[in-house]
C-alpha positions in Angstrom: 0.0 -0.3 0.2 2.3 2.5 1.4 6.0 1.8 1.0 7.1 4.6 3.5 5.0 3.0 6.4 7.5 0.3 8.4 6.7 -2.4 10.5 6.4 -1.4 13.7 6.5 -4.7 16.0 9.7 -6.6 17.0 11.9 -8.1 16.0 11.4 -5.4 12.8 12.5 -2.9 14.9 14.5 -3.8 18.3 12.6 -1.5 21.1 9.0 -0.7 21.1 7.5 1.8 18.4 7.5 5.5 19.7 4.4 7.2 19.6 6.4 9.7 17.2 6.7 6.3 14.8 3.2 5.6 15.1 1.6 8.7 14.4 3.8 8.7 11.3 2.5 5.9 10.1 -1.0 6.8 10.9 -0.3 10.3 9.3 1.0 8.3 5.8 -2.2 5.6 5.8 -4.5 8.9 5.8 -2.7 10.8 3.1 -2.3 7.8 0.9 -6.1 6.9 1.6 -7.3 10.5 1.2 -5.1 11.6 -1.5 -4.4 14.8 0.3 -0.7 15.5 1.3 -1.7 18.5 3.3 -5.8 19.0 3.7 -7.3 22.2 2.9 -8.4 24.3 6.1 -12.2 22.9 5.8 -10.7 19.4 5.9 -8.0 19.8 8.6 -10.3 18.8 11.4 -11.1 15.4 10.2 -7.8 14.7 8.7 -6.5 15.3 12.2 -8.9 13.2 13.7 -8.4 10.6 11.3 -4.6 10.3 12.1 -5.1 10.2 16.0 -7.7 7.6 15.8 -5.6 5.4 13.7 -2.5 6.2 15.5 -4.6 5.3 18.8 -5.6 2.0 16.9 -1.8 1.2 15.9 -1.0 1.4 19.6 -3.9 -0.9 20.8 -2.7 -3.4 17.9 0.7 -3.5 19.0 -0.2 -3.4 23.0 -2.2 -6.7 22.1 0.1 -9.1 19.8 1.8 -12.0 21.3 5.2 -12.2 19.4 6.2 -15.7 20.1 9.9 -16.4 20.4 10.6 -12.6 20.9 12.0 -14.2 24.5 14.2 -16.7 22.4 15.9 -14.0 20.6 16.3 -11.4 23.4 
């Protein structure tokens, strides 16, 4: 889908993803889906809300994943 969105779970990255990394991925997703790099002023609120909601969903996803074999690699 969007090549600039990177995997945010171990072992793809050595430590937990930061809020900045999750927000950057959410922003790239919203840009891709909406077709806007930067929304017009009348769309800014809904654009920002979508980024925040996707970042929150990303956090919940990463918090809920069970990465098997992770302890063996550490």
